[in-house]
N, CA and C atoms of all chains as a GROMACS GRO file, in nm:
protein
  642
    1UNK      N    1  10.997   6.901   9.502
    1UNK     CA    2  11.061   6.993   9.632
    1UNK      C    3  10.977   7.141   9.672
    2UNK      N    4  10.963   7.130   9.760
    2UNK     CA    5  10.897   7.274   9.781
    2UNK      C    6  10.988   7.414   9.727
    3UNK      N    7  10.953   7.457   9.650
    3UNK     CA    8  11.010   7.631   9.654
    3UNK      C    9  10.952   7.725   9.722
    4UNK      N   10  11.058   7.801   9.815
    4UNK     CA   11  11.027   7.928   9.878
    4UNK      C   12  11.049   8.058   9.815
    5UNK      N   13  10.968   8.129   9.773
    5UNK     CA   14  10.937   8.197   9.703
    5UNK      C   15  10.920   8.351   9.765
    6UNK      N   16  11.005   8.476   9.757
    6UNK     CA   17  11.012   8.564   9.775
    6UNK      C   18  10.998   8.673   9.664
    7UNK      N   19  10.887   8.760   9.672
    7UNK     CA   20  10.924   8.859   9.540
    7UNK      C   21  10.853   9.015   9.660
    8UNK      N   22  10.895   9.097   9.515
    8UNK     CA   23  10.840   9.269   9.575
    8UNK      C   24  10.781   9.322   9.479
    9UNK      N   25  10.686   9.412   9.557
    9UNK     CA   26  10.647   9.521   9.460
    9UNK      C   27  10.625   9.635   9.502
   10UNK      N   28  10.588   9.776   9.516
   10UNK     CA   29  10.591   9.869   9.544
   10UNK      C   30  10.445   9.921   9.528
   11UNK      N   31  10.353   9.918   9.607
   11UNK     CA   32  10.269  10.014   9.645
   11UNK      C   33  10.266  10.178   9.638
   12UNK      N   34  10.200  10.254   9.580
   12UNK     CA   35  10.173  10.390   9.559
   12UNK      C   36  10.150  10.443   9.674
   13UNK      N   37  10.218  10.501   9.789
   13UNK     CA   38  10.174  10.573   9.915
   13UNK      C   39  10.019  10.634   9.911
   14UNK      N   40   9.986  10.686   9.822
   14UNK     CA   41   9.858  10.756   9.864
   14UNK      C   42   9.698  10.669   9.917
   15UNK      N   43   9.777  10.569   9.833
   15UNK     CA   44   9.669  10.432   9.775
   15UNK      C   45   9.706  10.336   9.900
   16UNK      N   46   9.782  10.373   9.984
   16UNK     CA   47   9.802  10.216  10.099
   16UNK      C   48   9.674  10.180  10.177
   17UNK      N   49   9.610  10.250  10.200
   17UNK     CA   50   9.474  10.218  10.301
   17UNK      C   51   9.383  10.147  10.220
   18UNK      N   52   9.357  10.187  10.093
   18UNK     CA   53   9.263  10.158   9.999
   18UNK      C   54   9.323   9.996   9.932
   19UNK      N   55   9.426   9.986   9.941
   19UNK     CA   56   9.539   9.869   9.888
   19UNK      C   57   9.517   9.736  10.009
   20UNK      N   58   9.523   9.827  10.170
   20UNK     CA   59   9.539   9.694  10.287
   20UNK      C   60   9.352   9.647  10.262
   21UNK      N   61   9.281   9.738  10.252
   21UNK     CA   62   9.126   9.723  10.250
   21UNK      C   63   9.081   9.633  10.141
   22UNK      N   64   9.154   9.603   9.988
   22UNK     CA   65   9.106   9.523   9.888
   22UNK      C   66   9.134   9.365   9.946
   23UNK      N   67   9.266   9.379  10.028
   23UNK     CA   68   9.322   9.247  10.065
   23UNK      C   69   9.255   9.169  10.198
   24UNK      N   70   9.166   9.291  10.262
   24UNK     CA   71   9.109   9.221  10.370
   24UNK      C   72   8.931   9.168  10.257
   25UNK      N   73   8.968   9.137  10.174
   25UNK     CA   74   8.810   9.119  10.104
   25UNK      C   75   8.864   9.070   9.944
   26UNK      N   76   8.945   8.959   9.981
   26UNK     CA   77   9.007   8.914   9.833
   26UNK      C   78   8.912   8.854   9.802
   27UNK      N   79   8.849   8.826   9.659
   27UNK     CA   80   8.734   8.802   9.626
   27UNK      C   81   8.765   8.626   9.641
   28UNK      N   82   8.691   8.544   9.681
   28UNK     CA   83   8.675   8.403   9.712
   28UNK      C   84   8.711   8.330   9.563
   29UNK      N   85   8.671   8.334   9.439
   29UNK     CA   86   8.735   8.298   9.328
   29UNK      C   87   8.899   8.287   9.326
   30UNK      N   88   8.926   8.469   9.354
   30UNK     CA   89   9.083   8.462   9.327
   30UNK      C   90   9.126   8.373   9.437
   31UNK      N   91   9.109   8.351   9.574
   31UNK     CA   92   9.152   8.279   9.625
   31UNK      C   93   9.178   8.097   9.613
   32UNK      N   94   9.055   8.122   9.554
   32UNK     CA   95   9.020   7.976   9.495
   32UNK      C   96   9.139   7.912   9.409
   33UNK      N   97   9.193   8.026   9.291
   33UNK     CA   98   9.224   8.022   9.155
   33UNK      C   99   9.399   7.994   9.234
   34UNK      N  100   9.431   8.077   9.310
   34UNK     CA  101   9.552   8.067   9.353
   34UNK      C  102   9.601   7.928   9.429
   35UNK      N  103   9.518   7.870   9.508
   35UNK     CA  104   9.522   7.735   9.567
   35UNK      C  105   9.536   7.649   9.441
   36UNK      N  106   9.430   7.669   9.354
   36UNK     CA  107   9.419   7.562   9.223
   36UNK      C  108   9.528   7.539   9.132
   37UNK      N  109   9.612   7.642   9.155
   37UNK     CA  110   9.741   7.661   9.094
   37UNK      C  111   9.855   7.625   9.150
   38UNK      N  112   9.836   7.643   9.270
   38UNK     CA  113   9.947   7.588   9.353
   38UNK      C  114  10.030   7.689   9.480
   39UNK      N  115   9.990   7.774   9.485
   39UNK     CA  116  10.034   7.872   9.553
   39UNK      C  117  10.001   7.863   9.727
   40UNK      N  118  10.086   7.807   9.771
   40UNK     CA  119  10.035   7.784   9.942
   40UNK      C  120  10.094   7.870  10.002
   41UNK      N  121  10.083   7.893  10.162
   41UNK     CA  122  10.139   7.925  10.245
   41UNK      C  123  10.196   8.050  10.216
   42UNK      N  124  10.069   8.142  10.150
   42UNK     CA  125  10.123   8.262  10.057
   42UNK      C  126  10.081   8.429  10.142
   43UNK      N  127  10.178   8.482  10.210
   43UNK     CA  128  10.112   8.611  10.273
   43UNK      C  129  10.136   8.700  10.184
   44UNK      N  130  10.117   8.806  10.241
   44UNK     CA  131  10.166   8.947  10.195
   44UNK      C  132  10.208   9.048  10.317
   45UNK      N  133  10.280   9.112  10.302
   45UNK     CA  134  10.324   9.178  10.399
   45UNK      C  135  10.363   9.355  10.374
   46UNK      N  136  10.311   9.479  10.430
   46UNK     CA  137  10.335   9.600  10.377
   46UNK      C  138  10.427   9.702  10.483
   47UNK      N  139  10.478   9.752  10.409
   47UNK     CA  140  10.581   9.832  10.504
   47UNK      C  141  10.510   9.989  10.457
   48UNK      N  142  10.502  10.066  10.548
   48UNK     CA  143  10.442  10.176  10.532
   48UNK      C  144  10.449  10.308  10.457
   49UNK      N  145  10.600  10.272  10.375
   49UNK     CA  146  10.637  10.329  10.259
   49UNK      C  147  10.584  10.281  10.170
   50UNK      N  148  10.517  10.159  10.141
   50UNK     CA  149  10.464  10.081  10.041
   50UNK      C  150  10.527   9.987   9.984
   51UNK      N  151  10.688   9.922  10.032
   51UNK     CA  152  10.717   9.845  10.005
   51UNK      C  153  10.619   9.712  10.046
   52UNK      N  154  10.595   9.638   9.962
   52UNK     CA  155  10.531   9.478   9.927
   52UNK      C  156  10.642   9.339   9.941
   53UNK      N  157  10.597   9.285  10.030
   53UNK     CA  158  10.691   9.195  10.018
   53UNK      C  159  10.594   9.056  10.054
   54UNK      N  160  10.586   8.962   9.926
   54UNK     CA  161  10.509   8.819   9.902
   54UNK      C  162  10.624   8.757   9.955
   55UNK      N  163  10.539   8.616  10.014
   55UNK     CA  164  10.612   8.506  10.067
   55UNK      C  165  10.471   8.378  10.032
   56UNK      N  166  10.569   8.271   9.922
   56UNK     CA  167  10.454   8.174   9.897
   56UNK      C  168  10.568   8.012   9.925
   57UNK      N  169  10.512   7.897   9.916
   57UNK     CA  170  10.557   7.806   9.869
   57UNK      C  171  10.481   7.721   9.787
   58UNK      N  172  10.554   7.658   9.677
   58UNK     CA  173  10.497   7.596   9.601
   58UNK      C  174  10.583   7.459   9.517
   59UNK      N  175  10.553   7.357   9.434
   59UNK     CA  176  10.616   7.267   9.421
   59UNK      C  177  10.721   7.356   9.265
   60UNK      N  178  10.652   7.432   9.213
   60UNK     CA  179  10.712   7.467   9.051
   60UNK      C  180  10.680   7.609   9.050
   61UNK      N  181  10.744   7.755   9.094
   61UNK     CA  182  10.686   7.848   9.063
   61UNK      C  183  10.647   7.891   8.914
   62UNK      N  184  10.749   7.855   8.823
   62UNK     CA  185  10.694   7.882   8.697
   62UNK      C  186  10.565   7.829   8.670
   63UNK      N  187  10.558   7.703   8.704
   63UNK     CA  188  10.418   7.631   8.652
   63UNK      C  189  10.269   7.737   8.751
   64UNK      N  190  10.308   7.764   8.858
   64UNK     CA  191  10.206   7.820   8.932
   64UNK      C  192  10.187   7.928   8.877
   65UNK      N  193  10.264   8.061   8.837
   65UNK     CA  194  10.200   8.132   8.774
   65UNK      C  195  10.174   8.140   8.669
   66UNK      N  196  10.245   8.019   8.574
   66UNK     CA  197  10.140   8.024   8.462
   66UNK      C  198  10.000   7.972   8.451
   67UNK      N  199   9.993   7.885   8.542
   67UNK     CA  200   9.848   7.817   8.566
   67UNK      C  201   9.756   7.950   8.592
   68UNK      N  202   9.815   8.026   8.717
   68UNK     CA  203   9.712   8.150   8.753
   68UNK      C  204   9.723   8.238   8.642
   69UNK      N  205   9.815   8.248   8.576
   69UNK     CA  206   9.792   8.392   8.462
   69UNK      C  207   9.705   8.302   8.374
   70UNK      N  208   9.654   8.185   8.313
   70UNK     CA  209   9.571   8.144   8.247
   70UNK      C  210   9.400   8.151   8.271
   71UNK      N  211   9.383   8.192   8.407
   71UNK     CA  212   9.264   8.183   8.448
   71UNK      C  213   9.211   8.329   8.442
   72UNK      N  214   9.104   8.322   8.401
   72UNK     CA  215   9.006   8.464   8.394
   72UNK      C  216   9.008   8.546   8.497
   73UNK      N  217   8.974   8.489   8.612
   73UNK     CA  218   8.956   8.581   8.735
   73UNK      C  219   9.096   8.653   8.768
   74UNK      N  220   9.213   8.580   8.713
   74UNK     CA  221   9.372   8.673   8.753
   74UNK      C  222   9.374   8.762   8.691
   75UNK      N  223   9.278   8.752   8.582
   75UNK     CA  224   9.290   8.880   8.448
   75UNK      C  225   9.236   8.966   8.522
   76UNK      N  226   9.113   8.965   8.608
   76UNK     CA  227   9.060   9.090   8.625
   76UNK      C  228   9.105   9.115   8.772
   77UNK      N  229   9.158   9.028   8.827
   77UNK     CA  230   9.207   9.098   8.943
   77UNK      C  231   9.312   9.159   8.950
   78UNK      N  232   9.397   9.120   8.838
   78UNK     CA  233   9.565   9.212   8.816
   78UNK      C  234   9.516   9.350   8.781
   79UNK      N  235   9.415   9.353   8.647
   79UNK     CA  236   9.349   9.454   8.619
   79UNK      C  237   9.316   9.553   8.742
   80UNK      N  238   9.239   9.500   8.824
   80UNK     CA  239   9.169   9.588   8.971
   80UNK      C  240   9.306   9.664   9.020
   81UNK      N  241   9.416   9.548   9.054
   81UNK     CA  242   9.517   9.600   9.135
   81UNK      C  243   9.627   9.670   9.067
   82UNK      N  244   9.630   9.691   8.925
   82UNK     CA  245   9.769   9.763   8.855
   82UNK      C  246   9.765   9.890   8.915
   83UNK      N  247   9.634   9.996   8.911
   83UNK     CA  248   9.622  10.103   8.974
   83UNK      C  249   9.719  10.126   9.094
   84UNK      N  250   9.744  10.053   9.198
   84UNK     CA  251   9.785  10.048   9.310
   84UNK      C  252   9.961  10.074   9.262
   85UNK      N  253   9.984  10.019   9.202
   85UNK     CA  254  10.182   9.972   9.227
   85UNK      C  255  10.212  10.102   9.113
   86UNK      N  256  10.331  10.143   9.180
   86UNK     CA  257  10.432  10.221   9.101
   86UNK      C  258  10.531  10.115   9.000
   87UNK      N  259  10.587  10.209   8.910
   87UNK     CA  260  10.693  10.119   8.805
   87UNK      C  261  10.671   9.968   8.760
   88UNK      N  262  10.543   9.933   8.700
   88UNK     CA  263  10.509   9.817   8.672
   88UNK      C  264  10.556   9.887   8.486
   89UNK      N  265  10.539   9.985   8.425
   89UNK     CA  266  10.590  10.010   8.303
   89UNK      C  267  10.484   9.945   8.190
   90UNK      N  268  10.378   9.915   8.209
   90UNK     CA  269  10.285   9.835   8.102
   90UNK      C  270  10.258   9.704   8.183
   91UNK      N  271  10.291   9.646   8.245
   91UNK     CA  272  10.318   9.493   8.291
   91UNK      C  273  10.189   9.504   8.360
   92UNK      N  274  10.125   9.353   8.407
   92UNK     CA  275  10.048   9.358   8.522
   92UNK      C  276  10.134   9.306   8.653
   93UNK      N  277  10.037   9.344   8.758
   93UNK     CA  278  10.146   9.327   8.906
   93UNK      C  279  10.196   9.193   8.865
   94UNK      N  280  10.144   9.067   8.819
   94UNK     CA  281  10.195   8.983   8.869
   94UNK      C  282  10.310   8.926   8.732
   95UNK      N  283  10.304   9.009   8.634
   95UNK     CA  284  10.441   9.019   8.538
   95UNK      C  285  10.558   9.081   8.622
   96UNK      N  286  10.533   9.173   8.679
   96UNK     CA  287  10.658   9.316   8.705
   96UNK      C  288  10.688   9.268   8.852
   97UNK      N  289  10.645   9.178   8.921
   97UNK     CA  290  10.726   9.129   9.045
   97UNK      C  291  10.838   9.101   9.047
   98UNK      N  292  10.919   9.157   9.158
   98UNK     CA  293  11.064   9.124   9.119
   98UNK      C  294  11.099   9.009   9.224
   99UNK      N  295  11.133   8.860   9.169
   99UNK     CA  296  11.150   8.746   9.281
   99UNK      C  297  11.306   8.815   9.326
  100UNK      N  298  11.331   8.747   9.452
  100UNK     CA  299  11.445   8.722   9.532
  100UNK      C  300  11.521   8.634   9.527
  101UNK      N  301  11.636   8.630   9.476
  101UNK     CA  302  11.691   8.480   9.560
  101UNK      C  303  11.754   8.446   9.672
  102UNK      N  304  11.698   8.304   9.718
  102UNK     CA  305  11.761   8.252   9.863
  102UNK      C  306  11.854   8.251   9.888
  103UNK      N  307  11.896   8.283  10.007
  103UNK     CA  308  12.037   8.301  10.051
  103UNK      C  309  12.067   8.212  10.168
  104UNK      N  310  11.960   8.161  10.252
  104UNK     CA  311  11.969   8.072  10.382
  104UNK      C  312  11.842   8.020  10.408
  105UNK      N  313  11.899   7.888  10.451
  105UNK     CA  314  11.717   7.841  10.503
  105UNK      C  315  11.741   7.761  10.615
  106UNK      N  316  11.665   7.760  10.719
  106UNK     CA  317  11.670   7.667  10.814
  106UNK      C  318  11.538   7.600  10.840
  107UNK      N  319  11.499   7.484  10.830
  107UNK     CA  320  11.412   7.427  10.845
  107UNK      C  321  11.339   7.463  11.021
  108UNK      N  322   9.877   7.955  11.820
  108UNK     CA  323   9.874   7.971  11.656
  108UNK      C  324   9.998   8.061  11.585
  109UNK      N  325  10.045   7.972  11.477
  109UNK     CA  326  10.160   8.031  11.434
  109UNK      C  327  10.186   8.169  11.360
  110UNK      N  328  10.293   8.217  11.411
  110UNK     CA  329  10.297   8.390  11.354
  110UNK      C  330  10.370   8.352  11.226
  111UNK      N  331  10.360   8.434  11.150
  111UNK     CA  332  10.464   8.448  11.002
  111UNK      C  333  10.490   8.610  11.022
  112UNK      N  334  10.624   8.596  11.019
  112UNK     CA  335  10.708   8.701  11.025
  112UNK      C  336  10.787   8.746  10.934
  113UNK      N  337  10.776   8.880  10.904
  113UNK     CA  338  10.869   8.911  10.756
  113UNK      C  339  10.941   9.042  10.802
  114UNK      N  340  11.078   9.074  10.810
  114UNK     CA  341  11.130   9.167  10.810
  114UNK      C  342  11.234   9.219  10.706
  115UNK      N  343  11.307   9.288  10.769
  115UNK     CA  344  11.400   9.392  10.612
  115UNK      C  345  11.510   9.468  10.676
  116UNK      N  346  11.624   9.435  10.649
  116UNK     CA  347  11.740   9.458  10.671
  116UNK      C  348  11.774   9.527  10.547
  117UNK      N  349  11.932   9.637  10.546
  117UNK     CA  350  11.970   9.666  10.445
  117UNK      C  351  12.132   9.618  10.424
  118UNK      N  352  12.180   9.515  10.349
  118UNK     CA  353  12.309   9.494  10.352
  118UNK      C  354  12.402   9.612  10.258
  119UNK      N  355  12.530   9.628  10.281
  119UNK     CA  356  12.627   9.750  10.209
  119UNK      C  357  12.617   9.664  10.064
  120UNK      N  358  12.584   9.742   9.965
  120UNK     CA  359  12.636   9.670   9.794
  120UNK      C  360  12.758   9.630   9.786
  121UNK      N  361  12.854   9.676   9.862
  121UNK     CA  362  13.017   9.659   9.854
  121UNK      C  363  13.040   9.521   9.922
  122UNK      N  364  12.958   9.454  10.016
  122UNK     CA  365  13.013   9.363  10.094
  122UNK      C  366  12.887   9.257  10.070
  123UNK      N  367  12.811   9.239   9.929
  123UNK     CA  368  12.706   9.137   9.921
  123UNK      C  369  12.774   8.996   9.904
  124UNK      N  370  12.901   8.996   9.797
  124UNK     CA  371  12.890   8.882   9.800
  124UNK      C  372  12.984   8.781   9.916
  125UNK      N  373  13.053   8.882  10.002
  125UNK     CA  374  13.067   8.815  10.150
  125UNK      C  375  12.943   8.749  10.245
  126UNK      N  376  12.911   8.840  10.217
  126UNK     CA  377  12.748   8.848  10.313
  126UNK      C  378  12.653   8.720  10.284
  127UNK      N  379  12.700   8.724  10.188
  127UNK     CA  380  12.604   8.567  10.101
  127UNK      C  381  12.723   8.446  10.140
  128UNK      N  382  12.842   8.462  10.125
  128UNK     CA  383  12.911   8.361  10.165
  128UNK      C  384  12.921   8.337  10.301
  129UNK      N  385  12.872   8.401  10.390
  129UNK     CA  386  12.856   8.410  10.487
  129UNK      C  387  12.757   8.299  10.546
  130UNK      N  388  12.654   8.319  10.487
  130UNK     CA  389  12.528   8.270  10.506
  130UNK      C  390  12.517   8.122  10.428
  131UNK      N  391  12.612   8.043  10.315
  131UNK     CA  392  12.615   7.923  10.284
  131UNK      C  393  12.689   7.861  10.394
  132UNK      N  394  12.764   7.924  10.494
  132UNK     CA  395  12.847   7.835  10.611
  132UNK      C  396  12.805   7.914  10.743
  133UNK      N  397  12.676   7.889  10.803
  133UNK     CA  398  12.615   7.981  10.937
  133UNK      C  399  12.689   7.856  11.032
  134UNK      N  400  12.728   7.918  11.163
  134UNK     CA  401  12.760   7.834  11.258
  134UNK      C  402  12.684   7.719  11.265
  135UNK      N  403  12.680   7.615  11.290
  135UNK     CA  404  12.609   7.492  11.351
  135UNK      C  405  12.565   7.512  11.451
  136UNK      N  406  12.611   7.566  11.551
  136UNK     CA  407  12.580   7.646  11.697
  136UNK      C  408  12.451   7.744  11.690
  137UNK      N  409  12.508   7.828  11.596
  137UNK     CA  410  12.414   7.929  11.538
  137UNK      C  411  12.294   7.874  11.488
  138UNK      N  412  12.297   7.765  11.416
  138UNK     CA  413  12.163   7.724  11.358
  138UNK      C  414  12.073   7.655  11.466
  139UNK      N  415  12.178   7.594  11.566
  139UNK     CA  416  12.062   7.530  11.667
  139UNK      C  417  12.026   7.645  11.769
  140UNK      N  418  12.092   7.706  11.800
  140UNK     CA  419  12.038   7.827  11.883
  140UNK      C  420  11.894   7.877  11.838
  141UNK      N  421  11.856   7.904  11.680
  141UNK     CA  422  11.783   7.958  11.615
  141UNK      C  423  11.690   7.836  11.638
  142UNK      N  424  11.681   7.718  11.590
  142UNK     CA  425  11.570   7.651  11.630
  142UNK      C  426  11.550   7.615  11.784
  143UNK      N  427  11.621   7.571  11.864
  143UNK     CA  428  11.595   7.587  12.010
  143UNK      C  429  11.512   7.722  12.048
  144UNK      N  430  11.514   7.821  11.998
  144UNK     CA  431  11.446   7.967  12.054
  144UNK      C  432  11.345   7.968  11.960
  145UNK      N  433  11.292   7.864  11.881
  145UNK     CA  434  11.190   7.856  11.805
  145UNK      C  435  11.163   7.916  11.681
  146UNK      N  436  11.274   7.937  11.576
  146UNK     CA  437  11.254   7.984  11.508
  146UNK      C  438  11.261   7.879  11.384
  147UNK      N  439  11.147   7.880  11.302
  147UNK     CA  440  11.147   7.785  11.155
  147UNK      C  441  11.110   7.849  11.059
  148UNK      N  442  11.115   7.744  10.975
  148UNK     CA  443  11.074   7.777  10.834
  148UNK      C  444  11.128   7.917  10.795
  149UNK      N  445  11.256   7.926  10.799
  149UNK     CA  446  11.352   8.065  10.814
  149UNK      C  447  11.431   8.061  10.686
  150UNK      N  448  11.357   8.168  10.651
  150UNK     CA  449  11.453   8.179  10.461
  150UNK      C  450  11.483   8.359  10.468
  151UNK      N  451  11.592   8.379  10.418
  151UNK     CA  452  11.689   8.485  10.387
  151UNK      C  453  11.646   8.518  10.243
  152UNK      N  454  11.614   8.619  10.191
  152UNK     CA  455  11.646   8.662  10.056
  152UNK      C  456  11.694   8.756  10.024
  153UNK      N  457  11.790   8.786   9.915
  153UNK     CA  458  11.900   8.931   9.908
  153UNK      C  459  11.829   8.959   9.764
  154UNK      N  460  11.833   9.089   9.788
  154UNK     CA  461  11.821   9.136   9.637
  154UNK      C  462  11.942   9.213   9.607
  155UNK      N  463  11.977   9.234   9.454
  155UNK     CA  464  12.054   9.286   9.435
  155UNK      C  465  12.152   9.401   9.493
  156UNK      N  466  12.066   9.498   9.531
  156UNK     CA  467  12.087   9.656   9.580
  156UNK      C  468  12.096   9.612   9.746
  157UNK      N  469  12.104   9.491   9.795
  157UNK     CA  470  12.124   9.508   9.948
  157UNK      C  471  11.982   9.463  10.026
  158UNK      N  472  11.891   9.514   9.946
  158UNK     CA  473  11.729   9.498  10.038
  158UNK      C  474  11.781   9.320  10.067
  159UNK      N  475  11.749   9.309  10.193
  159UNK     CA  476  11.757   9.134  10.228
  159UNK      C  477  11.622   9.156  10.314
  160UNK      N  478  11.548   9.045  10.313
  160UNK     CA  479  11.381   9.009  10.345
  160UNK      C  480  11.437   8.871  10.420
  161UNK      N  481  11.383   8.896  10.555
  161UNK     CA  482  11.360   8.730  10.637
  161UNK      C  483  11.233   8.709  10.629
  162UNK      N  484  11.222   8.552  10.607
  162UNK     CA  485  11.055   8.499  10.664
  162UNK      C  486  11.082   8.401  10.747
  163UNK      N  487  11.003   8.384  10.850
  163UNK     CA  488  10.985   8.278  10.942
  163UNK      C  489  10.897   8.263  10.990
  164UNK      N  490  10.838   8.156  11.046
  164UNK     CA  491  10.728   8.112  11.169
  164UNK      C  492  10.766   8.050  11.256
  165UNK      N  493  10.685   8.120  11.374
  165UNK     CA  494  10.707   8.047  11.505
  165UNK      C  495  10.573   8.064  11.600
  166UNK      N  496  10.630   8.039  11.698
  166UNK     CA  497  10.472   8.034  11.772
  166UNK      C  498  10.431   8.207  11.859
  167UNK      N  499  10.569   8.266  11.904
  167UNK     CA  500  10.548   8.395  11.959
  167UNK      C  501  10.664   8.444  11.954
  168UNK      N  502  10.692   8.559  11.815
  168UNK     CA  503  10.826   8.614  11.789
  168UNK      C  504  10.900   8.698  11.911
  169UNK      N  505  10.809   8.730  11.971
  169UNK     CA  506  10.860   8.830  12.094
  169UNK      C  507  10.958   8.761  12.184
  170UNK      N  508  10.898   8.626  12.212
  170UNK     CA  509  10.954   8.543  12.266
  170UNK      C  510  11.104   8.466  12.257
  171UNK      N  511  11.070   8.425  12.098
  171UNK     CA  512  11.179   8.382  11.995
  171UNK      C  513  11.294   8.461  11.995
  172UNK      N  514  11.276   8.602  11.955
  172UNK     CA  515  11.367   8.692  11.980
  172UNK      C  516  11.447   8.695  12.105
  173UNK      N  517  11.382   8.719  12.222
  173UNK     CA  518  11.425   8.713  12.338
  173UNK      C  519  11.540   8.590  12.369
  174UNK      N  520  11.473   8.502  12.354
  174UNK     CA  521  11.542   8.369  12.380
  174UNK      C  522  11.668   8.372  12.306
  175UNK      N  523  11.660   8.381  12.181
  175UNK     CA  524  11.778   8.363  12.081
  175UNK      C  525  11.846   8.475  12.106
  176UNK      N  526  11.824   8.630  12.169
  176UNK     CA  527  11.916   8.727  12.224
  176UNK      C  528  11.963   8.717  12.359
  177UNK      N  529  11.923   8.591  12.424
  177UNK     CA  530  11.982   8.560  12.580
  177UNK      C  531  12.113   8.460  12.555
  178UNK      N  532  12.141   8.432  12.405
  178UNK     CA  533  12.239   8.320  12.396
  178UNK      C  534  12.374   8.390  12.360
  179UNK      N  535  12.512   8.330  12.397
  179UNK     CA  536  12.624   8.365  12.370
  179UNK      C  537  12.655   8.380  12.205
  180UNK      N  538  12.630   8.226  12.151
  180UNK     CA  539  12.606   8.268  12.044
  180UNK      C  540  12.576   8.350  11.915
  181UNK      N  541  12.392   8.385  11.981
  181UNK     CA  542  12.394   8.503  11.905
  181UNK      C  543  12.438   8.629  11.910
  182UNK      N  544  12.505   8.616  12.030
  182UNK     CA  545  12.600   8.779  12.058
  182UNK      C  546  12.724   8.764  11.966
  183UNK      N  547  12.770   8.635  11.974
  183UNK     CA  548  12.914   8.657  11.856
  183UNK      C  549  12.863   8.642  11.704
  184UNK      N  550  12.744   8.591  11.668
  184UNK     CA  551  12.707   8.617  11.520
  184UNK      C  552  12.661   8.748  11.501
  185UNK      N  553  12.598   8.800  11.592
  185UNK     CA  554  12.536   8.914  11.579
  185UNK      C  555  12.671   9.056  11.529
  186UNK      N  556  12.760   9.008  11.611
  186UNK     CA  557  12.865   9.091  11.582
  186UNK      C  558  12.931   9.104  11.477
  187UNK      N  559  12.982   8.968  11.412
  187UNK     CA  560  13.024   8.930  11.310
  187UNK      C  561  12.919   8.962  11.197
  188UNK      N  562  12.814   9.001  11.248
  188UNK     CA  563  12.716   9.029  11.080
  188UNK      C  564  12.718   9.159  11.080
  189UNK      N  565  12.700   9.262  11.186
  189UNK     CA  566  12.719   9.388  11.237
  189UNK      C  567  12.770   9.494  11.116
  190UNK      N  568  12.912   9.446  11.085
  190UNK     CA  569  12.991   9.528  10.994
  190UNK      C  570  12.888   9.556  10.854
  191UNK      N  571  12.799   9.409  10.822
  191UNK     CA  572  12.776   9.423  10.685
  191UNK      C  573  12.661   9.502  10.653
  192UNK      N  574  12.546   9.606  10.787
  192UNK     CA  575  12.451   9.656  10.759
  192UNK      C  576  12.454   9.787  10.712
  193UNK      N  577  12.350   9.809  10.682
  193UNK     CA  578  12.361   9.959  10.657
  193UNK      C  579  12.235  10.002  10.797
  194UNK      N  580  12.246  10.168  10.838
  194UNK     CA  581  12.112  10.225  10.882
  194UNK      C  582  12.119  10.141  11.036
  195UNK      N  583  12.176  10.079  11.080
  195UNK     CA  584  12.165   9.995  11.206
  195UNK      C  585  12.186  10.094  11.351
  196UNK      N  586  12.263  10.220  11.341
  196UNK     CA  587  12.290  10.306  11.438
  196UNK      C  588  12.289  10.265  11.548
  197UNK      N  589  12.441  10.161  11.581
  197UNK     CA  590  12.442  10.158  11.680
  197UNK      C  591  12.380  10.011  11.731
  198UNK      N  592  12.268   9.978  11.693
  198UNK     CA  593  12.204   9.820  11.727
  198UNK      C  594  12.284   9.723  11.683
  199UNK      N  595  12.254   9.615  11.740
  199UNK     CA  596  12.270   9.479  11.670
  199UNK      C  597  12.208   9.462  11.545
  200UNK      N  598  12.195   9.389  11.458
  200UNK     CA  599  12.109   9.355  11.345
  200UNK      C  600  11.965   9.299  11.395
  201UNK      N  601  11.974   9.192  11.490
  201UNK     CA  602  11.860   9.112  11.537
  201UNK      C  603  11.770   9.236  11.633
  202UNK      N  604  11.853   9.358  11.638
  202UNK     CA  605  11.738   9.497  11.692
  202UNK      C  606  11.713   9.539  11.658
  203UNK      N  607  11.805   9.598  11.539
  203UNK     CA  608  11.774   9.689  11.401
  203UNK      C  609  11.701   9.649  11.293
  204UNK      N  610  11.616   9.530  11.292
  204UNK     CA  611  11.557   9.473  11.164
  204UNK      C  612  11.391   9.578  11.228
  205UNK      N  613  11.364   9.588  11.069
  205UNK     CA  614  11.216   9.607  11.045
  205UNK      C  615  11.105   9.505  11.005
  206UNK      N  616  11.033   9.494  11.109
  206UNK     CA  617  10.877   9.408  11.098
  206UNK      C  618  10.793   9.494  11.014
  207UNK      N  619  10.734   9.368  10.906
  207UNK     CA  620  10.643   9.439  10.849
  207UNK      C  621  10.486   9.379  10.883
  208UNK      N  622  10.409   9.441  10.925
  208UNK     CA  623  10.290   9.381  10.940
  208UNK      C  624  10.215   9.304  10.783
  209UNK      N  625  10.133   9.199  10.822
  209UNK     CA  626  10.096   9.088  10.753
  209UNK      C  627   9.950   9.172  10.713
  210UNK      N  628   9.905   9.173  10.595
  210UNK     CA  629   9.795   9.207  10.520
  210UNK      C  630   9.717   9.071  10.463
  211UNK      N  631   9.775   9.008  10.418
  211UNK     CA  632   9.696   8.890  10.357
  211UNK      C  633   9.762   8.733  10.394
  212UNK      N  634   9.667   8.652  10.392
  212UNK     CA  635   9.728   8.506  10.404
  212UNK      C  636   9.643   8.430  10.366
  213UNK      N  637   9.725   8.307  10.289
  213UNK     CA  638   9.606   8.226  10.245
  213UNK      C  639   9.688   8.053  10.226
  214UNK      N  640   9.621   7.972  10.334
  214UNK     CA  641   9.692   7.870  10.375
  214UNK      C  642   9.700   7.797  10.241
   0.00000   0.00000   0.00000
């Protein structure tokens, strides 16, 4: 069954433009690693104050996160992205994200 | 072309449980009106502090909002939901939502 996942992160306000630019040029290997790990229909949305919303669909989010986390390209990508985020407290962005429970769905 | 829409609203912390309960029992006429207006793959996600994230797919969000706004059931639903939200400043929830720009997409 498809899981629909929503997560939040906080981008530093001073770095919003730069963060947007990195996402216009996500490394092709990173895109391929996401797909291979089972991340699909994956969007990121960014509010002016830095609130970042992620939405994706996958068969098993725990497995998809673990599979991605095991790749070299993800380690490099997360290291490159870490400086853009607030409140990670030493975690990588893909470890520090907050997943929100779903309360409603309409196909 | 499919538009992928993300929006935010803020639910009052004291009313979170009640708000969740309303969404386990959304009126069948309201679900039907959403579908008829072109809202699809529509999820709501709720964080513990009241941050509400909506995600949906549609061919034309402006048209889908307008079509829904023209229905009686939506007027009744939005009137029933308005007391749960903060910061609407007199708008209905479906008028007061903040739409976030997309910065990344992976099919």
